[in-house]
C-alpha positions in Angstrom: -116.3 100.4 27.1 -118.2 101.7 30.2 -121.6 101.6 28.5 -120.8 98.0 27.3 -119.9 96.9 30.8 -123.1 98.5 32.2 -125.1 96.5 29.7 -123.3 93.3 30.6 -123.8 93.9 34.3 -127.5 94.6 33.6 -127.9 91.5 31.5 -126.2 89.5 34.3 -128.5 90.9 37.0 -131.5 90.1 34.8 -130.3 86.4 34.3 -129.5 86.0 38.1 -133.0 87.2 38.9 -134.6 84.7 36.5 -132.5 81.9 38.0 -133.4 83.0 41.5 -137.2 83.0 40.6 -136.9 79.4 39.1 -135.1 78.2 42.3 -137.6 79.8 44.6 -140.5 78.3 42.6 -138.9 74.9 42.9 -138.6 75.2 46.6 -142.1 76.5 47.0 -143.5 73.4 45.3 -141.3 71.1 47.6 -143.6 69.8 50.5 -140.8 68.9 52.9 -139.2 72.3 52.3 -142.5 74.0 53.1 -142.9 72.0 56.3 -139.3 73.0 57.4 -140.1 76.5 56.6 -143.2 76.5 58.9 -141.2 74.8 61.7 -138.4 77.4 61.3 -140.9 80.2 61.5 -142.3 78.8 64.7 -138.9 78.4 66.3 -137.9 82.0 65.2 -141.1 83.4 66.8 -140.6 81.5 70.1 -136.9 82.5 70.2 -137.9 86.2 69.7 -140.3 86.2 72.6 -137.8 84.5 74.9 -135.0 87.0 73.7 -137.4 90.0 74.3 -138.1 88.7 77.9 -134.3 88.5 78.6 -133.4 91.7 76.9 -136.1 93.7 78.8 -133.8 93.6 81.9 -132.7 97.3 82.5 -129.0 96.3 82.6 -129.1 94.7 79.2 -131.1 97.7 77.7 -128.6 100.2 78.9 -125.7 98.2 77.5 -127.6 97.8 74.3 -128.1 101.6 73.9 -124.5 102.2 74.6 -123.4 99.7 71.9 -125.7 101.4 69.4 -124.3 104.8 70.3 -120.7 103.4 69.8 -121.6 101.9 66.6 -123.1 105.2 65.4 -119.9 107.1 66.6 -117.8 104.5 64.7 -119.7 105.0 61.5 -119.6 108.8 61.7 -115.8 108.7 62.3 -115.3 106.3 59.4 -117.2 108.6 57.2 -115.1 111.6 58.4 -111.9 109.6 57.9 -112.9 108.7 54.3 -113.2 112.5 53.5 -110.1 113.4 55.3 -108.2 110.6 53.3 -109.4 111.9 49.9 -108.2 115.4 51.1 -104.8 113.9 52.0 -104.6 112.2 48.7 -105.5 115.4 46.8 -102.8 117.4 48.7 -100.1 114.8 48.8 -100.8 112.6 45.7 -99.8 109.5 47.8 -102.0 106.4 48.5 -100.0 105.6 51.7 -100.1 107.1 55.2 -98.4 106.2 58.4 -100.7 105.6 61.4 -99.9 106.8 65.1 -98.0 103.5 65.7 -95.7 104.0 62.7 -97.5 101.4 60.5 -97.8 102.3 56.8 -101.5 102.0 55.7 -102.5 101.9 52.1 -105.6 103.6 50.7 -108.1 101.9 48.6 -110.8 103.8 46.7 -114.1 102.5 45.6 -116.4 104.1 43.3 -120.2 103.2 42.5 -122.8 104.6 40.4 -126.1 105.6 41.9 -129.3 106.5 40.4 
């Protein structure tokens, strides 16, 4: 069953890629779309330059760095929590846990295949 499902998924990916190629080819040959694409590119570049000027202010830079650090800290803690929840499940055999406020939380596991 698993091998059959893997084949179905692979076939769907291939079909989706072909459809996307046809879609992209159709857009590439559309002159109004190409003009819009050029305009958008110019606007993005102008916006990027203006944003860099604004964000080069030292107060924004410091806050930006603090945000990056907090995001990294949050990511690390979420990874640790995932491992701790796996251990909790192994030890207790339950998919529910009570948080510090007394709320019951349910665990959801997700598995993916990697190469």
